[in-house]
N, C-alpha and C positions, 0 to 999 in steps of 0.2 A: 503494500500500500505505500501512500504517498508520505509516511513518516521520515522516509530517508532522503527527500527532495528537501533541500533547507536554502536560504537566501544567500549565505555566505560561506557555506562549507567549514564552518568552525569547529574545530574539534573540543573545544571546553563549552561553547554556549549551546543549549537546547535549542531545538527547533523553534520552541515558543517565545525562548528569548531573542533569538534572530529575527523572527517575524516581527516581535515589538520593536526592535532596533530598525528594521527595514522601513516599517509604517511612520516611526518617529522622524526617518531622515525625509520621507517624501511627503509628510503630511501639507506642506505647504502648497505643494503644486498637484496634489492628489486629484482634486475635485476637476481642474482645467484639463490635466492629461485624460482621464476616465472620458469627459465629453468630446474632447479634442481626437481622441484616437478611437473611439467608436464611432465618430460622426454625429454624436447626439443619440443614436439608436439605445444606448444604455438608459435615458430617461422613458424611451416607451417599454423597454422591458420591465423596470421597475413599476411602471403603471400596471401593466398587464398582471404581474406577479402580485400585486398588493390587490387587484380586482378578485383574485382567487379566495379572498377573506370576505367578500361582500356577503355571502349567503350566512355568515354565521355570526356577523354583527359583532366583532369581539369587543369588549369593553376595556379590559387589561392587557396590555400586549408587551411581549419582550423581544428586543432588537438584537440579537448577539452578533458580534464583530460588526458593530453599528457604523464603526470608522467615523466619518464625518457627519453622519445621521441623514444622509438623503434617503433611505430606504423609510426611516422613521417619517420624514416629513411627508413624505407622499403618503403613508398610511394616514397622518393626521388628515390631510386633504379629502381623502376618499373614503375613509371608514369613519373619521370623527368618533374615535374612542375617547374614554374618560382620561387614560393614563397609558404612556409608552415607556418603558424604561429601556435605555441602552447601554450595552457592556461591551467593553472594547479592551485589548491587552496594551494598546498604544495610547500613552497620554498625550503624544502629539496630536493624534488624530481626535481625541476626546477635546484636546484645547480648541480645534476647531470647530467641533460640534456645539461646545457651550458657546461660543462666539455668535453661531447661527441661531442657536435657540434664543439668545439673547436679543438679538437685531429682529427677529420674528415675534419676540413677545409670546413666545410660547412655554413659558417655564411651568404655568400650572398644568401643562399637558405632558412635556416630555423632559424627562431629566437622563442623564449620563452619569456612569461610574466604572472605574476599573472592575474588569472582570474576565474571566475566559469560560469557555463551554464547557471546561471538563470539571469545573468545580463552581457550580452557580450558587451563590449565596443567597439562594430565595428557597422557601419551603415546597415541599410537594404539591403537585396539584394546585397552582397557584396562577397559570395564565390562561386565558382565554384562547391566544394565539401566540406563536413565537415565528420570527421571521430571521433569515439570514438572507445577505446578498454579497456574493464573492467573497464569502469567508469559509467556507467549509473545508476548501482545498487546501487551507493554511492550519488546519488541525493537527496538532502534534499527535494526538491518538483520536481518529475521525470516530471509531465505534464509541469510544469512551465518551467523547463531546455528545453526540447524537443520543447517546442513553441519559446525560445529563439533561438534556433538553426534553426529553420524553418524561422524566421525572416531575420536572416542574410545571408540565402543561397539565391541566385539566383534563379529566375524561370528558371526552367529545370534543375537545379543544384541535385546533388545527396547525400544522407546521408548514410553512412555505418556505422553500428554499430556492435561491436563484444564483445559479454558477455558470461559469464557461464551461462548454462542453467541447466535443470534438466533431467536426462534420466528416461525414463519410463518403459524401457523394462527389464525383466529379464535376467540375473543376474547382467548386468551392472547396473541397478539402486541401488542395494544393495552394490556392491563392490564399487561404486563411494560414497554411502553416509557414509559407514564405513571409506573409505580413508578421506574424508573432515570431518567428525566427530573426527576422532581420530588420523590420521597420521599426517594430515597439522598441527593442532597446536603443535603437537609435534616438528616437524621439525622448527616451527616458533618459538619455546622457546629455541630449541639449537644454531641457526644462528642469529635470530634478536633480541633476548631479549625482546621481545614484543608478548608474548603467545597470549594475547587478540586479537591482531591485526588479528591472525590466528585462532581465534576462531570466530571473527566477519565474515570471509570470508564465511563460510557454512551458517551462520545465514542469511547473506545479500542475496545469492544466493536462498535459501530456501523462502526468501520474494519476491523476485523479480517477477514481473506479466509477466513471460517469454511466448513464443509461440505465439499462438492466443490473448490473452490478450494484448499483447505488441503491438500486430499489431493494434488491435482495437485502441489503445491509439494514434497510430502513424496516424492511419486514422482520428481519433478524431480531431488531431492538423492541419490536411490538406494535409498530406502526400499522393501522389498517388502511384499507382503501387507497393504497399509494399509487400515484400516477407521475408520468413524465411528459411534460410538454414540452416539444422542441420549438426554438424560437430563430428565427432569421436563417434558416438552411442548416441547422443543427449548430450555430456558432454558440448558442446558450440554451440552456434548460430551465424549466420551471419543474421542482418537485415538491409534491405535497403529499401529506398523510394525516390520518386522524388518529387520536388516542382513543 
């Protein structure tokens, strides 16, 4: 599994520590590069993923690997929950999220705090819905992270995960691989001053057990009615499951 793929190939730091350092390094340019390199399609992906929760109308939500908060902000617009808590291992990303929360005057709905998916500091059966956008491939222990999210989700609650995937059809597969391997690190070097972070991105996507493999892992944890929804020729996917 993808635990062996790490940002900096350090022999002393864990994957979790390396991922936190990586996102601290790129937090200032993260939003710009996300939208720039995806031509803004990532915004549409987030909207579609959040709409998967409209049927259950969640009141209390958890956004894991919240980063700068974009997924949670989209949830607030579409779902109008009473409360969203975002957790992330990168203080740099959380600082950006806090500024955006204050600018939008959403402190009464959205709060963020340090935390990681493998040791969530919440009671069992606490949240109506849990979301993750482009974060699960960075988990140090994917199965443990999914299991802890399952633990804090209420019975009947829904999890929605948005993650990069691997296109399989010609010529999208070839074009996607070229873009990820050569163009993405170039933009990362130019704008973020951390080229390695954007070399790690395609490596982590390639190592991630996407599609049916990921659904089998969700099933193993205990999620029901698991689904894999392909987006934009398979470049990304929405995974959903019910507790």
